[in-house]
C-alpha positions in Angstrom: -50.7 -21.3 -8.2 -49.8 -22.8 -4.9 -46.6 -24.9 -4.9 -47.4 -28.4 -3.6 -43.9 -28.7 -2.3 -44.5 -25.9 0.2 -47.3 -27.6 2.0 -47.1 -27.4 5.8 -46.0 -30.5 7.7 -48.7 -32.5 9.3 -48.4 -33.6 13.0 -47.4 -37.2 12.1 -44.7 -35.9 9.7 -43.4 -33.4 12.2 -43.2 -36.2 14.9 -41.4 -38.5 12.4 -38.9 -35.7 11.6 -38.2 -35.1 15.3 -37.8 -38.8 16.1 -35.4 -39.1 13.2 -33.4 -36.0 14.3 -33.3 -37.3 17.9 -32.0 -40.7 16.8 -29.4 -39.2 14.6 -28.2 -36.9 17.4 -28.0 -39.9 19.8 -26.1 -41.9 17.3 -23.6 -39.0 16.8 -23.1 -38.6 20.6 -22.6 -42.4 21.1 -20.1 -42.5 18.2 -18.2 -39.5 19.7 -18.1 -41.2 23.1 -16.6 -44.4 21.6 -14.1 -42.4 19.5 -13.0 -39.9 22.2 -10.2 -42.1 23.7 -8.6 -42.3 20.2 -8.8 -38.6 19.2 -5.3 -37.7 20.3 -3.5 -40.5 18.6 -5.6 -40.2 15.5 -4.9 -36.5 15.2 -1.2 -37.1 15.7 -1.2 -39.9 13.1 -3.1 -37.7 10.6 -0.5 -34.9 11.0 2.3 -37.3 10.4 0.6 -38.9 7.5 -0.1 -35.6 5.8 3.4 -34.4 6.4 5.1 -37.6 5.0 2.6 -38.3 2.2 4.7 -36.6 -0.6 7.8 -38.6 0.4 5.6 -41.7 0.6 4.4 -41.1 -3.0 7.9 -40.6 -4.3 9.1 -43.8 -2.7 6.0 -45.7 -3.9 6.7 -44.6 -7.5 10.2 -46.1 -7.3 8.7 -49.3 -5.9 6.3 -49.7 -8.9 3.4 -48.1 -7.2 3.3 -50.4 -4.2 1.7 -48.2 -1.6 1.8 -50.8 1.3 5.4 -51.6 0.9 6.3 -47.9 0.8 4.4 -47.3 4.0 6.1 -50.2 5.7 9.5 -48.8 4.8 8.7 -45.4 6.1 7.2 -46.7 9.3 10.1 -49.0 10.1 12.6 -46.3 9.3 10.8 -43.8 11.5 10.6 -46.3 14.4 14.3 -47.0 14.2 15.6 -43.5 13.7 13.1 -41.6 15.9 11.7 -44.3 18.2 15.0 -45.4 19.9 16.2 -41.9 20.8 12.7 -40.8 21.8 12.5 -43.7 24.3 15.9 -42.8 25.7 15.0 -39.2 26.1 11.5 -39.9 27.5 13.0 -42.4 30.0 15.6 -39.8 31.0 13.0 -37.1 31.6 10.7 -39.5 33.6 13.6 -40.8 35.6 15.0 -37.3 36.4 11.6 -36.1 37.6 11.0 -39.2 39.6 14.4 -39.0 41.3 13.8 -35.3 42.1 10.5 -36.1 43.6 11.9 -38.8 45.9 14.8 -36.5 46.8 12.3 -33.8 47.8 10.2 -36.1 49.8 13.2 -37.5 51.7 14.9 -34.0 52.1 17.9 -35.3 50.3 18.2 -32.7 47.6 21.7 -31.6 47.3 23.6 -29.1 45.1 27.3 -29.8 45.0 29.8 -27.0 45.4 31.0 -25.5 42.1 34.4 -26.3 40.8 37.1 -23.6 41.3 37.4 -23.3 37.5 33.9 -21.8 37.4 35.2 -18.7 39.0 37.6 -18.3 36.1 34.9 -18.1 33.4 35.1 -14.7 31.6 32.7 -11.9 32.6 30.2 -14.0 34.5 32.5 -16.5 36.3 32.7 -14.8 39.7 29.0 -14.0 39.9 28.0 -17.5 38.9 30.5 -19.0 41.4 29.1 -16.9 44.3 25.5 -17.6 43.5 26.1 -21.3 43.1 28.0 -21.5 46.4 25.2 -19.7 48.3 22.6 -22.1 46.8 24.6 -25.2 47.7 25.0 -23.9 51.3 21.5 -22.5 52.0 19.3 -24.9 50.0 18.0 -27.1 52.8 16.8 -24.0 54.8 15.2 -22.6 51.7 13.4 -25.9 51.0 12.1 -26.1 54.6 10.8 -22.5 54.5 8.9 -23.0 51.2 8.1 -26.8 51.4 4.3 -26.3 51.1 4.6 -24.4 47.8 7.4 -26.5 46.4 5.5 -29.7 47.2 2.7 -28.8 44.7 5.2 -28.1 42.0 7.1 -31.4 42.6 3.8 -33.4 42.6 2.9 -31.8 39.3 6.3 -32.8 38.0 5.8 -36.4 39.0 2.5 -36.4 37.1 4.4 -35.2 34.0 7.0 -37.9 34.4 4.2 -40.5 34.6 2.6 -39.3 31.4 5.9 -38.8 29.5 6.5 -42.5 28.6 2.8 -43.0 27.7 3.1 -40.0 25.3 6.3 -41.5 23.8 4.6 -44.8 23.1 1.5 -43.0 21.8 3.7 -41.1 19.3 5.3 -44.4 18.1 1.8 -45.9 17.8 0.8 -42.8 15.8 3.6 -43.5 13.4 2.3 -47.0 12.7 -1.3 -45.7 12.2 0.1 -42.9 9.9 1.7 -45.7 7.8 -1.7 -47.3 7.4 -3.3 -44.0 6.5 -0.6 -43.4 3.8 -1.1 -46.9 2.4 -4.7 -45.9 1.7 -3.9 -42.3 1.0 -5.5 -42.1 -2.4 -8.9 -43.5 -1.5 -8.8 -41.6 1.8 -8.0 -38.3 0.0 -11.0 -38.9 -2.3 -13.3 -39.6 0.7 -12.1 -36.5 2.5 -12.7 -34.3 -0.5 -16.2 -35.7 -0.8 -16.8 -34.9 2.9 -15.4 -31.4 2.7 -17.3 -30.7 -0.5 -20.5 -31.9 1.1 -20.0 -29.5 4.0 -18.7 -26.4 2.2 -19.9 -26.9 -1.4 -18.5 -28.4 -4.5 -16.7 -25.2 -5.6 -15.0 -24.4 -2.3 -14.5 -27.9 -1.0 -11.4 -28.9 -2.9 -9.9 -25.5 -2.4 -10.5 -25.6 1.4 -9.1 -29.1 1.6 -5.9 -28.1 -0.3 -5.5 -25.0 1.9 -5.8 -27.1 5.1 -3.4 -29.7 3.8 -0.7 -27.2 2.7 -1.0 -25.3 6.0 -0.8 -28.4 8.1 2.2 -29.7 6.2 3.9 -26.3 6.3 3.5 -25.8 10.0 4.2 -29.4 11.0 7.4 -29.7 8.9 8.6 -26.1 8.9 8.3 -25.2 12.6 7.4 -28.3 14.7 9.4 -30.8 12.6 12.6 -28.7 12.8 12.2 -28.1 16.5 11.5 -31.7 17.2 14.4 -33.1 15.2 16.8 -30.5 16.7 15.6 -31.4 20.2 16.1 -35.1 19.4 19.7 -34.5 18.0 20.7 -32.4 21.0 18.9 -34.6 23.5 20.9 -37.7 22.4 24.1 -35.6 22.9 22.9 -34.6 26.4 22.3 -38.2 27.4 25.6 -39.7 26.1 27.8 -36.8 27.2 26.6 -37.2 30.8 24.7 -34.0 31.2 22.2 -34.2 34.1 18.5 -33.7 33.3 19.0 -34.5 29.7 15.3 -35.1 29.0 14.4 -31.8 30.6 17.0 -29.9 28.5 15.7 -31.6 25.3 12.2 -30.3 26.1 13.6 -26.8 26.6 15.3 -27.1 23.2 12.0 -28.1 21.7 10.2 -25.1 23.2 13.0 -22.8 22.1 12.8 -24.2 18.5 9.1 -23.5 18.4 9.7 -20.0 19.6 12.1 -19.7 16.6 15.1 -18.9 18.9 18.6 -20.4 18.4 19.2 -23.6 20.2 22.7 -22.3 21.0 21.0 -20.6 24.0 21.0 -24.1 25.6 24.0 -25.8 24.0 26.5 -23.0 25.0 25.7 -23.2 28.7 25.8 -27.0 28.5 29.2 -26.9 26.9 30.4 -24.5 29.7 29.1 -26.9 32.3 30.9 -29.8 30.5 34.3 -28.1 30.7 33.8 -26.4 34.1 31.9 -29.0 36.2 31.9 -32.3 34.3 34.5 -35.0 35.1 35.1 -36.2 31.5 38.5 -36.2 29.8 39.6 -33.5 27.4 38.9 -35.7 24.4 35.5 -36.6 25.7 34.6 -32.9 26.3 36.0 -31.9 22.9 34.0 -34.5 21.0 30.7 -33.6 22.7 31.4 -29.9 22.5 31.7 -30.1 18.7 28.5 -32.3 18.6 26.4 -30.0 20.8 27.5 -26.8 18.9 26.8 -28.4 15.6 23.4 -29.6 16.9 22.7 -26.1 18.1 23.2 -24.9 14.5 21.3 -27.8 12.9 18.2 -25.7 12.3 20.1 -23.7 9.7 20.3 -26.9 7.7 16.9 -28.4 8.6 14.8 -25.3 7.9 15.7 -25.1 4.1 15.1 -28.9 3.8 11.7 -29.0 5.7 10.3 -25.5 5.5 9.0 -26.0 1.9 6.7 -23.2 0.9 7.0 -21.5 4.3 4.6 -21.0 7.2 1.7 -18.8 6.1 0.2 -18.5 9.6 1.7 -15.7 11.8 4.1 -16.9 14.4 1.9 -15.8 17.3 -0.8 -18.1 16.1 1.6 -21.0 16.1 2.9 -20.2 19.5 -0.6 -19.8 21.0 -1.6 -23.1 19.5 1.5 -24.9 20.8 1.3 -23.4 24.3 -2.4 -23.8 24.6 -2.3 -27.4 23.2 0.5 -28.3 25.7 -1.5 -26.9 28.6 -4.7 -28.8 27.7 -3.3 -32.0 26.3 0.4 -32.4 27.3 3.2 -33.1 25.0 1.0 -34.3 22.1 -1.0 -31.0 22.4 2.2 -29.1 21.7 2.1 -30.4 18.1 -1.7 -30.8 17.5 -2.6 -27.5 19.0 -0.2 -25.5 16.8 -1.3 -27.2 13.7 -5.0 -27.0 14.4 -4.8 -23.3 15.3 -2.8 -22.5 12.2 -5.2 -24.4 9.9 -8.2 -22.8 11.6 -6.6 -19.4 11.1 -6.0 -20.0 7.4 -9.5 -21.4 6.9 -11.0 -18.3 8.7 -8.9 -15.8 6.7 -9.9 -17.6 3.4 -13.5 -17.3 4.4 -13.0 -13.6 5.2 -11.3 -13.1 1.8 -14.1 -14.9 0.0 -16.6 -12.5 1.5 -14.5 -9.5 0.3 -14.4 -11.0 -3.2 -18.2 -11.4 -3.2 -18.7 -7.8 -2.2 -16.4 -6.6 -5.0 -18.3 -8.7 -7.5 -21.6 -7.4 -6.3 -20.4 -3.8 -6.6 -19.1 -4.3 -10.1 
């Protein structure tokens, strides 16, 4: 017998289906256009919320299950502990790049002569002293000969300085939005599970959501969180110890942390500069030497606290995501890109593993 459900569509039915599909597509496109300006901050807020949600739940349980109050405490603490140093470092970075740009425009860039004590540094002292002396003497001629090429670099730097503070305030806004997300975390988690289950099926949906959450939390806390906190700790030391270009050095520490290299690669040369070139007293230099060396070793303490179950994605995946994200979306892309690529890798490998399991079941 012919199945009545398999009857071919009539022309009016086909037209209705096409009209409905077109209206749905138009609605999706319009919604994406409206939401596009907020994608960056919402992704950042989602990463923060997922990373802090376990701590939020523990705090809420101690407050009698008050989700809103727990979120408020976490947001205020985050703004106080992270916000103030971040504004200082962001301002330092933007100011340093702006000053360098104006100095370049006005041909007033100047490198001071090295202190005589630099020549007394062990092993590298004489070479560093000679190179430094030559740069301070011949810098104006070098700049004039290469001004066209350097101008493009400096203009790009001023664009970075202009976007630095906006990225800082975007991050602080993301912390506030993350607090709202955590306050409604239970209902939001249920809604997300329903969405993922609708897309990938009821059996694989919860598993896929759990995999994505654990990977995001692991990468954000274990790699990016450690690098960010260490850059923040050392950046504050750079600012208050009087190190020039403190914001730039903090970004270098952040990149080194993502590369899983020791931050001592930055702190040791800075300490050498402090004693060889800086004009602080011995007590001042001693205090900040201890601070910067301890800050350079802080990842040894932070990693056991934040790494949790470890980063399942290979390190090259994280590095590609961080670098590609930074190129395409600036500082915020450094975090979002690494997390998204790591989650995508885990989801893809889980899909490949699922196919292998299905083949083994079919063979058996």
